[in-house]
C-alpha positions, 0 to 999 in steps of 0.5 A: 892449790893448798887453799883449795885443799883446805876448803875441800877438807873444811867442807868435808868436815862440815859434812862429817859433822852433819852425818855424825850429829843427825843420830843424836837429834833423831833416834828413830832413823831407819837402818838404811838411813843410819847406813848412809850416815855411817858411809858418809862418815867413813868416806870423809874419814878416808879423805882425811886419812889420805890427806894426813898420809900424803902430807906425812909422806911428802914432808921433809921432817917426818918427826916434825910433821908428826909433832905438829899434826898429832891431833890429826894423827889421833883423829885418823888412826883412833876411830873413837876420836874421829870427831876431833878431826872437826877441830879443823873447823876451829882453825877456820874460825880463827882465820875468820877472826884474824880478818876481823879487827878484834883485839888479840886477847879477845880473839884468844878468849873467843877461840877458847870459848868456841873450842870448849863449846865445840868439844861440848857439842861433840861430847853431847852428840856422842854421849846421847847416841851411846846412852839413850838406849841403855837401861838406867841411863838418864841421858835420852835426848840431845838436850840431856847430853848438851846439859850434861856436857856444859855442866861437866866442862864448866866443872859445875857437875850437878849430877842430874845427868851422867853417863853410865857406859864405859865409853860415855865415861871415857868421853866424860874424862876427856871433857873434864880435862877440857874444863880444867 
């Protein structure tokens, strides 16, 4: 039963990722298309919220559950951090790595690299959506956003692309922490 639930949540995570990403790649979506994508995100978020609450309620140690599922809590209860819930997919990737005969240090290095790239991708999507229509912004396309994210997380920071909105700068702050 738990394996089925995890599979369903992983599929919902992928659906969320697609619905979350599409606006960054296609700036000319109609209002009704954007509404469908937003509803898709809310429905998948609702499933994650229900999962978190049910697991929290049935856990024997609420404090221990909360400590070990802090990322889930943040992603569910702080809408700005909703994309962090997608890090569940990284755990799925770790499971796949365990099935492949890869040395432990190589698996850890690969997991860190995949996680960093995934966080860059999420930041690039969000910053592209936030910045593309802002006056004096220099991030208009997803390619600008991913370039900014990669140069930021690697601490190169050329300065040719940078967010100017408050939300974009908050994302940049967390991305910088990831790089460090």
